[in-house]
mmCIF file as Biopython writes it, N, C-alpha, C and O atoms, coordinates in Angstrom:
data_model
#
loop_
_atom_site.group_PDB
_atom_site.id
_atom_site.type_symbol
_atom_site.label_atom_id
_atom_site.label_alt_id
_atom_site.label_comp_id
_atom_site.label_asym_id
_atom_site.label_entity_id
_atom_site.label_seq_id
_atom_site.pdbx_PDB_ins_code
_atom_site.Cartn_x
_atom_site.Cartn_y
_atom_site.Cartn_z
_atom_site.occupancy
_atom_site.B_iso_or_equiv
_atom_site.auth_seq_id
_atom_site.auth_asym_id
_atom_site.pdbx_PDB_model_num
ATOM 1   N N  . MET A ? 1  ? 158.665 47.904 230.303 1.0 0.0 1  A 1 
ATOM 2   C CA . MET A ? 1  ? 158.645 47.803 228.727 1.0 0.0 1  A 1 
ATOM 3   C C  . MET A ? 1  ? 157.458 47.156 228.340 1.0 0.0 1  A 1 
ATOM 4   O O  . MET A ? 1  ? 156.894 46.370 229.102 1.0 0.0 1  A 1 
ATOM 5   N N  . LYS A ? 2  ? 157.021 47.430 227.188 1.0 0.0 2  A 1 
ATOM 6   C CA . LYS A ? 2  ? 155.949 46.801 226.634 1.0 0.0 2  A 1 
ATOM 7   C C  . LYS A ? 2  ? 156.183 45.990 225.610 1.0 0.0 2  A 1 
ATOM 8   O O  . LYS A ? 2  ? 157.083 46.326 224.841 1.0 0.0 2  A 1 
ATOM 9   N N  . TRP A ? 3  ? 155.552 44.921 225.386 1.0 0.0 3  A 1 
ATOM 10  C CA . TRP A ? 3  ? 156.033 43.742 224.495 1.0 0.0 3  A 1 
ATOM 11  C C  . TRP A ? 3  ? 156.303 44.385 223.012 1.0 0.0 3  A 1 
ATOM 12  O O  . TRP A ? 3  ? 157.103 43.744 222.331 1.0 0.0 3  A 1 
ATOM 13  N N  . SER A ? 4  ? 155.832 45.381 222.512 1.0 0.0 4  A 1 
ATOM 14  C CA . SER A ? 4  ? 156.159 45.960 221.242 1.0 0.0 4  A 1 
ATOM 15  C C  . SER A ? 4  ? 157.728 46.577 221.217 1.0 0.0 4  A 1 
ATOM 16  O O  . SER A ? 4  ? 158.476 46.570 220.239 1.0 0.0 4  A 1 
ATOM 17  N N  . GLU A ? 5  ? 157.970 47.014 222.315 1.0 0.0 5  A 1 
ATOM 18  C CA . GLU A ? 5  ? 159.248 47.471 222.439 1.0 0.0 5  A 1 
ATOM 19  C C  . GLU A ? 5  ? 160.408 46.368 222.731 1.0 0.0 5  A 1 
ATOM 20  O O  . GLU A ? 5  ? 161.588 46.538 222.422 1.0 0.0 5  A 1 
ATOM 21  N N  . LEU A ? 6  ? 159.991 45.440 223.247 1.0 0.0 6  A 1 
ATOM 22  C CA . LEU A ? 6  ? 160.938 44.249 223.364 1.0 0.0 6  A 1 
ATOM 23  C C  . LEU A ? 6  ? 161.018 43.526 222.217 1.0 0.0 6  A 1 
ATOM 24  O O  . LEU A ? 6  ? 161.989 42.798 222.009 1.0 0.0 6  A 1 
ATOM 25  N N  . ARG A ? 7  ? 160.109 43.635 221.434 1.0 0.0 7  A 1 
ATOM 26  C CA . ARG A ? 7  ? 160.194 42.863 220.114 1.0 0.0 7  A 1 
ATOM 27  C C  . ARG A ? 7  ? 161.114 43.863 219.238 1.0 0.0 7  A 1 
ATOM 28  O O  . ARG A ? 7  ? 162.063 43.361 218.635 1.0 0.0 7  A 1 
ATOM 29  N N  . ARG A ? 8  ? 160.926 44.979 219.158 1.0 0.0 8  A 1 
ATOM 30  C CA . ARG A ? 8  ? 161.961 45.725 218.281 1.0 0.0 8  A 1 
ATOM 31  C C  . ARG A ? 8  ? 163.431 45.808 218.772 1.0 0.0 8  A 1 
ATOM 32  O O  . ARG A ? 8  ? 164.432 45.970 218.074 1.0 0.0 8  A 1 
ATOM 33  N N  . LYS A ? 9  ? 163.349 45.655 220.185 1.0 0.0 9  A 1 
ATOM 34  C CA . LYS A ? 9  ? 165.120 45.587 220.502 1.0 0.0 9  A 1 
ATOM 35  C C  . LYS A ? 9  ? 165.558 44.192 220.311 1.0 0.0 9  A 1 
ATOM 36  O O  . LYS A ? 9  ? 166.785 44.095 220.293 1.0 0.0 9  A 1 
ATOM 37  N N  . ALA A ? 10 ? 164.930 43.107 220.165 1.0 0.0 10 A 1 
ATOM 38  C CA . ALA A ? 10 ? 165.165 41.803 219.675 1.0 0.0 10 A 1 
ATOM 39  C C  . ALA A ? 10 ? 165.610 41.856 218.438 1.0 0.0 10 A 1 
ATOM 40  O O  . ALA A ? 10 ? 166.704 41.415 218.087 1.0 0.0 10 A 1 
ATOM 41  N N  . GLU A ? 11 ? 164.701 42.456 217.630 1.0 0.0 11 A 1 
ATOM 42  C CA . GLU A ? 11 ? 165.234 42.356 216.111 1.0 0.0 11 A 1 
ATOM 43  C C  . GLU A ? 11 ? 166.432 43.320 215.786 1.0 0.0 11 A 1 
ATOM 44  O O  . GLU A ? 11 ? 167.288 42.967 214.975 1.0 0.0 11 A 1 
ATOM 45  N N  . ARG A ? 12 ? 166.479 44.287 216.289 1.0 0.0 12 A 1 
ATOM 46  C CA . ARG A ? 12 ? 167.748 45.044 216.305 1.0 0.0 12 A 1 
ATOM 47  C C  . ARG A ? 12 ? 168.961 44.406 216.676 1.0 0.0 12 A 1 
ATOM 48  O O  . ARG A ? 12 ? 170.036 44.889 216.320 1.0 0.0 12 A 1 
ATOM 49  N N  . LYS A ? 13 ? 168.886 43.187 217.474 1.0 0.0 13 A 1 
ATOM 50  C CA . LYS A ? 13 ? 169.923 42.681 218.054 1.0 0.0 13 A 1 
ATOM 51  C C  . LYS A ? 13 ? 170.464 41.180 217.175 1.0 0.0 13 A 1 
ATOM 52  O O  . LYS A ? 13 ? 171.390 40.403 217.410 1.0 0.0 13 A 1 
ATOM 53  N N  . GLY A ? 14 ? 169.445 41.214 216.118 1.0 0.0 14 A 1 
ATOM 54  C CA . GLY A ? 14 ? 169.717 39.969 215.098 1.0 0.0 14 A 1 
ATOM 55  C C  . GLY A ? 14 ? 168.636 39.019 215.332 1.0 0.0 14 A 1 
ATOM 56  O O  . GLY A ? 14 ? 168.494 38.196 214.427 1.0 0.0 14 A 1 
ATOM 57  N N  . TRP A ? 15 ? 167.776 38.921 216.401 1.0 0.0 15 A 1 
ATOM 58  C CA . TRP A ? 15 ? 166.701 37.852 216.281 1.0 0.0 15 A 1 
ATOM 59  C C  . TRP A ? 15 ? 165.675 38.000 215.133 1.0 0.0 15 A 1 
ATOM 60  O O  . TRP A ? 15 ? 165.253 39.095 214.763 1.0 0.0 15 A 1 
ATOM 61  N N  . TYR A ? 16 ? 165.326 36.875 214.624 1.0 0.0 16 A 1 
ATOM 62  C CA . TYR A ? 16 ? 164.202 36.912 213.582 1.0 0.0 16 A 1 
ATOM 63  C C  . TYR A ? 16 ? 163.361 35.888 213.816 1.0 0.0 16 A 1 
ATOM 64  O O  . TYR A ? 16 ? 163.706 34.837 214.357 1.0 0.0 16 A 1 
ATOM 65  N N  . LEU A ? 17 ? 161.767 36.253 213.259 1.0 0.0 17 A 1 
ATOM 66  C CA . LEU A ? 17 ? 160.830 35.500 213.488 1.0 0.0 17 A 1 
ATOM 67  C C  . LEU A ? 17 ? 160.946 34.182 212.776 1.0 0.0 17 A 1 
ATOM 68  O O  . LEU A ? 17 ? 161.278 34.147 211.591 1.0 0.0 17 A 1 
ATOM 69  N N  . VAL A ? 18 ? 160.695 33.149 213.436 1.0 0.0 18 A 1 
ATOM 70  C CA . VAL A ? 18 ? 160.709 31.710 213.015 1.0 0.0 18 A 1 
ATOM 71  C C  . VAL A ? 18 ? 159.257 31.231 212.599 1.0 0.0 18 A 1 
ATOM 72  O O  . VAL A ? 18 ? 159.019 30.707 211.511 1.0 0.0 18 A 1 
ATOM 73  N N  . ARG A ? 19 ? 158.353 31.457 213.540 1.0 0.0 19 A 1 
ATOM 74  C CA . ARG A ? 19 ? 156.992 31.075 213.462 1.0 0.0 19 A 1 
ATOM 75  C C  . ARG A ? 19 ? 156.094 31.813 214.624 1.0 0.0 19 A 1 
ATOM 76  O O  . ARG A ? 19 ? 156.380 32.443 215.642 1.0 0.0 19 A 1 
ATOM 77  N N  . ASN A ? 20 ? 154.903 31.442 213.995 1.0 0.0 20 A 1 
ATOM 78  C CA . ASN A ? 20 ? 153.953 32.144 215.019 1.0 0.0 20 A 1 
ATOM 79  C C  . ASN A ? 20 ? 153.162 30.997 215.844 1.0 0.0 20 A 1 
ATOM 80  O O  . ASN A ? 20 ? 152.582 30.076 215.269 1.0 0.0 20 A 1 
ATOM 81  N N  . GLY A ? 21 ? 153.196 31.133 217.126 1.0 0.0 21 A 1 
ATOM 82  C CA . GLY A ? 21 ? 152.466 30.222 217.892 1.0 0.0 21 A 1 
ATOM 83  C C  . GLY A ? 21 ? 151.151 30.671 218.025 1.0 0.0 21 A 1 
ATOM 84  O O  . GLY A ? 21 ? 150.705 31.430 217.165 1.0 0.0 21 A 1 
ATOM 85  N N  . SER A ? 22 ? 150.294 30.236 219.197 1.0 0.0 22 A 1 
ATOM 86  C CA . SER A ? 22 ? 148.943 30.621 219.298 1.0 0.0 22 A 1 
ATOM 87  C C  . SER A ? 22 ? 148.854 31.938 220.034 1.0 0.0 22 A 1 
ATOM 88  O O  . SER A ? 22 ? 147.931 32.664 219.663 1.0 0.0 22 A 1 
ATOM 89  N N  . ASN A ? 23 ? 149.711 32.439 221.106 1.0 0.0 23 A 1 
ATOM 90  C CA . ASN A ? 23 ? 149.705 33.589 221.647 1.0 0.0 23 A 1 
ATOM 91  C C  . ASN A ? 23 ? 151.116 34.222 221.564 1.0 0.0 23 A 1 
ATOM 92  O O  . ASN A ? 23 ? 151.305 35.369 221.970 1.0 0.0 23 A 1 
ATOM 93  N N  . HIS A ? 24 ? 151.959 33.577 221.113 1.0 0.0 24 A 1 
ATOM 94  C CA . HIS A ? 24 ? 153.422 34.260 221.149 1.0 0.0 24 A 1 
ATOM 95  C C  . HIS A ? 24 ? 154.188 33.797 219.680 1.0 0.0 24 A 1 
ATOM 96  O O  . HIS A ? 24 ? 153.910 32.827 218.976 1.0 0.0 24 A 1 
ATOM 97  N N  . ASP A ? 25 ? 155.139 34.725 219.490 1.0 0.0 25 A 1 
ATOM 98  C CA . ASP A ? 25 ? 155.888 34.422 218.391 1.0 0.0 25 A 1 
ATOM 99  C C  . ASP A ? 25 ? 157.048 34.024 218.818 1.0 0.0 25 A 1 
ATOM 100 O O  . ASP A ? 25 ? 157.536 34.416 219.878 1.0 0.0 25 A 1 
ATOM 101 N N  . ILE A ? 26 ? 157.618 33.176 218.003 1.0 0.0 26 A 1 
ATOM 102 C CA . ILE A ? 26 ? 158.915 32.255 218.137 1.0 0.0 26 A 1 
ATOM 103 C C  . ILE A ? 26 ? 160.110 32.919 217.451 1.0 0.0 26 A 1 
ATOM 104 O O  . ILE A ? 26 ? 160.102 32.915 216.220 1.0 0.0 26 A 1 
ATOM 105 N N  . TYR A ? 27 ? 161.158 33.499 218.103 1.0 0.0 27 A 1 
ATOM 106 C CA . TYR A ? 27 ? 162.347 34.114 217.592 1.0 0.0 27 A 1 
ATOM 107 C C  . TYR A ? 27 ? 163.508 33.106 217.588 1.0 0.0 27 A 1 
ATOM 108 O O  . TYR A ? 27 ? 163.592 32.178 218.392 1.0 0.0 27 A 1 
ATOM 109 N N  . ALA A ? 28 ? 164.409 33.369 216.600 1.0 0.0 28 A 1 
ATOM 110 C CA . ALA A ? 28 ? 165.782 32.595 216.931 1.0 0.0 28 A 1 
ATOM 111 C C  . ALA A ? 28 ? 166.749 33.509 216.287 1.0 0.0 28 A 1 
ATOM 112 O O  . ALA A ? 28 ? 166.386 34.449 215.580 1.0 0.0 28 A 1 
ATOM 113 N N  . HIS A ? 29 ? 168.027 33.214 216.547 1.0 0.0 29 A 1 
ATOM 114 C CA . HIS A ? 29 ? 169.264 33.915 216.399 1.0 0.0 29 A 1 
ATOM 115 C C  . HIS A ? 29 ? 170.270 32.831 215.844 1.0 0.0 29 A 1 
ATOM 116 O O  . HIS A ? 29 ? 170.394 31.684 216.273 1.0 0.0 29 A 1 
ATOM 117 N N  . ASN A ? 30 ? 171.004 33.453 214.745 1.0 0.0 30 A 1 
ATOM 118 C CA . ASN A ? 30 ? 172.031 32.459 214.115 1.0 0.0 30 A 1 
ATOM 119 C C  . ASN A ? 30 ? 173.138 32.086 215.352 1.0 0.0 30 A 1 
ATOM 120 O O  . ASN A ? 30 ? 173.615 30.954 215.275 1.0 0.0 30 A 1 
ATOM 121 N N  . ASP A ? 31 ? 173.476 32.726 216.203 1.0 0.0 31 A 1 
ATOM 122 C CA . ASP A ? 31 ? 174.576 32.646 216.946 1.0 0.0 31 A 1 
ATOM 123 C C  . ASP A ? 31 ? 174.190 31.845 218.159 1.0 0.0 31 A 1 
ATOM 124 O O  . ASP A ? 31 ? 175.094 31.320 218.810 1.0 0.0 31 A 1 
ATOM 125 N N  . LYS A ? 32 ? 172.856 31.690 218.550 1.0 0.0 32 A 1 
ATOM 126 C CA . LYS A ? 32 ? 172.446 30.730 219.717 1.0 0.0 32 A 1 
ATOM 127 C C  . LYS A ? 32 ? 171.647 29.392 219.277 1.0 0.0 32 A 1 
ATOM 128 O O  . LYS A ? 32 ? 171.068 29.199 218.208 1.0 0.0 32 A 1 
ATOM 129 N N  . ASP A ? 33 ? 171.751 28.649 220.221 1.0 0.0 33 A 1 
ATOM 130 C CA . ASP A ? 33 ? 171.443 27.373 219.957 1.0 0.0 33 A 1 
ATOM 131 C C  . ASP A ? 33 ? 169.790 27.057 220.945 1.0 0.0 33 A 1 
ATOM 132 O O  . ASP A ? 33 ? 169.437 25.959 221.377 1.0 0.0 33 A 1 
ATOM 133 N N  . PHE A ? 34 ? 169.091 28.263 221.074 1.0 0.0 34 A 1 
ATOM 134 C CA . PHE A ? 34 ? 167.687 28.415 221.443 1.0 0.0 34 A 1 
ATOM 135 C C  . PHE A ? 34 ? 166.976 29.161 220.920 1.0 0.0 34 A 1 
ATOM 136 O O  . PHE A ? 34 ? 167.542 29.948 220.162 1.0 0.0 34 A 1 
ATOM 137 N N  . GLN A ? 35 ? 165.716 29.268 221.029 1.0 0.0 35 A 1 
ATOM 138 C CA . GLN A ? 35 ? 164.882 30.143 220.513 1.0 0.0 35 A 1 
ATOM 139 C C  . GLN A ? 35 ? 163.973 30.837 221.702 1.0 0.0 35 A 1 
ATOM 140 O O  . GLN A ? 35 ? 163.934 30.324 222.821 1.0 0.0 35 A 1 
ATOM 141 N N  . ILE A ? 36 ? 163.288 31.972 221.401 1.0 0.0 36 A 1 
ATOM 142 C CA . ILE A ? 36 ? 162.755 32.733 222.585 1.0 0.0 36 A 1 
ATOM 143 C C  . ILE A ? 36 ? 161.340 32.733 222.034 1.0 0.0 36 A 1 
ATOM 144 O O  . ILE A ? 36 ? 161.151 32.382 220.870 1.0 0.0 36 A 1 
ATOM 145 N N  . GLN A ? 37 ? 160.223 33.154 222.907 1.0 0.0 37 A 1 
ATOM 146 C CA . GLN A ? 37 ? 158.953 33.168 222.812 1.0 0.0 37 A 1 
ATOM 147 C C  . GLN A ? 37 ? 158.942 34.726 223.148 1.0 0.0 37 A 1 
ATOM 148 O O  . GLN A ? 37 ? 159.528 35.119 224.156 1.0 0.0 37 A 1 
ATOM 149 N N  . ILE A ? 38 ? 158.281 35.609 222.310 1.0 0.0 38 A 1 
ATOM 150 C CA . ILE A ? 38 ? 157.787 36.900 222.475 1.0 0.0 38 A 1 
ATOM 151 C C  . ILE A ? 38 ? 156.145 36.976 222.462 1.0 0.0 38 A 1 
ATOM 152 O O  . ILE A ? 38 ? 155.568 36.598 221.443 1.0 0.0 38 A 1 
ATOM 153 N N  . GLY A ? 39 ? 155.493 37.393 223.425 1.0 0.0 39 A 1 
ATOM 154 C CA . GLY A ? 39 ? 154.203 37.424 223.531 1.0 0.0 39 A 1 
ATOM 155 C C  . GLY A ? 39 ? 153.647 38.561 222.276 1.0 0.0 39 A 1 
ATOM 156 O O  . GLY A ? 39 ? 154.260 39.579 221.956 1.0 0.0 39 A 1 
ATOM 157 N N  . ARG A ? 40 ? 152.531 38.162 221.768 1.0 0.0 40 A 1 
ATOM 158 C CA . ARG A ? 40 ? 151.680 39.289 220.874 1.0 0.0 40 A 1 
ATOM 159 C C  . ARG A ? 40 ? 150.762 40.144 221.738 1.0 0.0 40 A 1 
ATOM 160 O O  . ARG A ? 40 ? 149.616 40.352 221.340 1.0 0.0 40 A 1 
ATOM 161 N N  . HIS A ? 41 ? 151.158 40.620 222.818 1.0 0.0 41 A 1 
ATOM 162 C CA . HIS A ? 41 ? 150.288 41.606 223.680 1.0 0.0 41 A 1 
ATOM 163 C C  . HIS A ? 41 ? 150.962 42.778 223.670 1.0 0.0 41 A 1 
ATOM 164 O O  . HIS A ? 41 ? 151.499 43.183 224.700 1.0 0.0 41 A 1 
ATOM 165 N N  . ASP A ? 42 ? 151.020 43.482 222.485 1.0 0.0 42 A 1 
ATOM 166 C CA . ASP A ? 42 ? 151.884 44.709 222.358 1.0 0.0 42 A 1 
ATOM 167 C C  . ASP A ? 42 ? 151.651 45.894 223.330 1.0 0.0 42 A 1 
ATOM 168 O O  . ASP A ? 42 ? 152.678 46.495 223.647 1.0 0.0 42 A 1 
ATOM 169 N N  . SER A ? 43 ? 150.512 46.328 223.847 1.0 0.0 43 A 1 
ATOM 170 C CA . SER A ? 43 ? 150.522 47.190 224.544 1.0 0.0 43 A 1 
ATOM 171 C C  . SER A ? 43 ? 150.619 47.011 226.124 1.0 0.0 43 A 1 
ATOM 172 O O  . SER A ? 43 ? 150.612 47.909 226.965 1.0 0.0 43 A 1 
ATOM 173 N N  . GLU A ? 44 ? 150.705 45.697 226.318 1.0 0.0 44 A 1 
ATOM 174 C CA . GLU A ? 44 ? 150.914 45.287 227.652 1.0 0.0 44 A 1 
ATOM 175 C C  . GLU A ? 44 ? 152.352 45.196 228.112 1.0 0.0 44 A 1 
ATOM 176 O O  . GLU A ? 44 ? 153.278 44.922 227.349 1.0 0.0 44 A 1 
ATOM 177 N N  . GLU A ? 45 ? 152.493 45.458 229.497 1.0 0.0 45 A 1 
ATOM 178 C CA . GLU A ? 45 ? 153.926 45.606 229.997 1.0 0.0 45 A 1 
ATOM 179 C C  . GLU A ? 45 ? 154.267 44.194 230.443 1.0 0.0 45 A 1 
ATOM 180 O O  . GLU A ? 45 ? 153.537 43.498 231.148 1.0 0.0 45 A 1 
ATOM 181 N N  . VAL A ? 46 ? 155.493 43.831 229.943 1.0 0.0 46 A 1 
ATOM 182 C CA . VAL A ? 46 ? 156.172 42.596 230.365 1.0 0.0 46 A 1 
ATOM 183 C C  . VAL A ? 46 ? 156.327 42.543 231.925 1.0 0.0 46 A 1 
ATOM 184 O O  . VAL A ? 46 ? 156.613 43.516 232.623 1.0 0.0 46 A 1 
ATOM 185 N N  . LYS A ? 47 ? 156.100 41.278 232.368 1.0 0.0 47 A 1 
ATOM 186 C CA . LYS A ? 47 ? 156.303 41.134 233.913 1.0 0.0 47 A 1 
ATOM 187 C C  . LYS A ? 47 ? 157.623 41.280 234.234 1.0 0.0 47 A 1 
ATOM 188 O O  . LYS A ? 47 ? 158.445 40.985 233.366 1.0 0.0 47 A 1 
ATOM 189 N N  . LYS A ? 48 ? 158.040 41.715 235.410 1.0 0.0 48 A 1 
ATOM 190 C CA . LYS A ? 48 ? 159.425 42.018 235.994 1.0 0.0 48 A 1 
ATOM 191 C C  . LYS A ? 48 ? 160.264 40.686 235.790 1.0 0.0 48 A 1 
ATOM 192 O O  . LYS A ? 48 ? 161.213 40.795 235.013 1.0 0.0 48 A 1 
ATOM 193 N N  . GLY A ? 49 ? 160.090 39.660 236.272 1.0 0.0 49 A 1 
ATOM 194 C CA . GLY A ? 49 ? 160.827 38.439 236.401 1.0 0.0 49 A 1 
ATOM 195 C C  . GLY A ? 49 ? 161.094 37.891 234.674 1.0 0.0 49 A 1 
ATOM 196 O O  . GLY A ? 49 ? 162.208 37.563 234.266 1.0 0.0 49 A 1 
ATOM 197 N N  . LEU A ? 50 ? 159.973 37.883 233.903 1.0 0.0 50 A 1 
ATOM 198 C CA . LEU A ? 50 ? 160.173 37.606 232.612 1.0 0.0 50 A 1 
ATOM 199 C C  . LEU A ? 50 ? 161.003 38.508 231.795 1.0 0.0 50 A 1 
ATOM 200 O O  . LEU A ? 50 ? 161.665 38.048 230.864 1.0 0.0 50 A 1 
ATOM 201 N N  . PHE A ? 51 ? 161.013 39.890 232.113 1.0 0.0 51 A 1 
ATOM 202 C CA . PHE A ? 51 ? 161.746 40.821 231.302 1.0 0.0 51 A 1 
ATOM 203 C C  . PHE A ? 51 ? 163.105 40.414 231.765 1.0 0.0 51 A 1 
ATOM 204 O O  . PHE A ? 51 ? 163.952 40.272 230.883 1.0 0.0 51 A 1 
ATOM 205 N N  . SER A ? 52 ? 163.371 40.252 232.717 1.0 0.0 52 A 1 
ATOM 206 C CA . SER A ? 52 ? 164.955 40.053 233.060 1.0 0.0 52 A 1 
ATOM 207 C C  . SER A ? 52 ? 165.175 38.731 232.590 1.0 0.0 52 A 1 
ATOM 208 O O  . SER A ? 52 ? 166.375 38.522 232.413 1.0 0.0 52 A 1 
ATOM 209 N N  . LYS A ? 53 ? 164.505 37.849 232.348 1.0 0.0 53 A 1 
ATOM 210 C CA . LYS A ? 53 ? 165.181 36.475 231.854 1.0 0.0 53 A 1 
ATOM 211 C C  . LYS A ? 53 ? 165.132 36.652 230.136 1.0 0.0 53 A 1 
ATOM 212 O O  . LYS A ? 53 ? 165.956 36.093 229.412 1.0 0.0 53 A 1 
ATOM 213 N N  . LEU A ? 54 ? 164.198 37.387 229.695 1.0 0.0 54 A 1 
ATOM 214 C CA . LEU A ? 54 ? 164.297 37.765 228.165 1.0 0.0 54 A 1 
ATOM 215 C C  . LEU A ? 54 ? 165.557 38.603 228.014 1.0 0.0 54 A 1 
ATOM 216 O O  . LEU A ? 54 ? 166.431 38.301 227.201 1.0 0.0 54 A 1 
ATOM 217 N N  . LYS A ? 55 ? 165.630 39.614 228.779 1.0 0.0 55 A 1 
ATOM 218 C CA . LYS A ? 55 ? 166.762 40.471 228.572 1.0 0.0 55 A 1 
ATOM 219 C C  . LYS A ? 55 ? 168.003 39.933 228.516 1.0 0.0 55 A 1 
ATOM 220 O O  . LYS A ? 55 ? 168.812 40.281 227.657 1.0 0.0 55 A 1 
ATOM 221 N N  . LYS A ? 56 ? 168.272 38.995 229.469 1.0 0.0 56 A 1 
ATOM 222 C CA . LYS A ? 56 ? 169.465 38.186 229.385 1.0 0.0 56 A 1 
ATOM 223 C C  . LYS A ? 56 ? 169.942 37.315 228.150 1.0 0.0 56 A 1 
ATOM 224 O O  . LYS A ? 56 ? 171.067 37.154 227.676 1.0 0.0 56 A 1 
ATOM 225 N N  . GLN A ? 57 ? 168.415 36.691 227.707 1.0 0.0 57 A 1 
ATOM 226 C CA . GLN A ? 57 ? 168.630 35.905 226.623 1.0 0.0 57 A 1 
ATOM 227 C C  . GLN A ? 57 ? 168.822 36.632 225.345 1.0 0.0 57 A 1 
ATOM 228 O O  . GLN A ? 57 ? 169.484 36.078 224.467 1.0 0.0 57 A 1 
ATOM 229 N N  . ILE A ? 58 ? 168.242 37.988 225.106 1.0 0.0 58 A 1 
ATOM 230 C CA . ILE A ? 58 ? 168.354 38.621 224.003 1.0 0.0 58 A 1 
ATOM 231 C C  . ILE A ? 58 ? 169.584 39.529 223.880 1.0 0.0 58 A 1 
ATOM 232 O O  . ILE A ? 58 ? 169.979 40.034 222.829 1.0 0.0 58 A 1 
ATOM 233 N N  . GLY A ? 59 ? 170.166 39.677 225.154 1.0 0.0 59 A 1 
ATOM 234 C CA . GLY A ? 59 ? 171.763 40.348 225.179 1.0 0.0 59 A 1 
ATOM 235 C C  . GLY A ? 59 ? 171.774 41.969 225.005 1.0 0.0 59 A 1 
ATOM 236 O O  . GLY A ? 59 ? 172.482 42.642 224.256 1.0 0.0 59 A 1 
ATOM 237 N N  . PHE A ? 60 ? 170.762 42.393 225.937 1.0 0.0 60 A 1 
ATOM 238 C CA . PHE A ? 60 ? 171.107 43.769 226.060 1.0 0.0 60 A 1 
ATOM 239 C C  . PHE A ? 60 ? 170.896 44.163 227.565 1.0 0.0 60 A 1 
ATOM 240 O O  . PHE A ? 60 ? 171.126 45.313 227.940 1.0 0.0 60 A 1 
#
């Protein structure tokens, strides 16, 4: 999955942009006590281990 696809899925699940970091965007969710970082490498593939971690945190 590409970073741009991951960002769209997170936004559909209720995650919203809090701020921009240097290489990543920081997203938060009203029901979660933590924030996630989504890279701004839109056309690159998300690495397998990182994808599974973010998938669990995002909730899909």
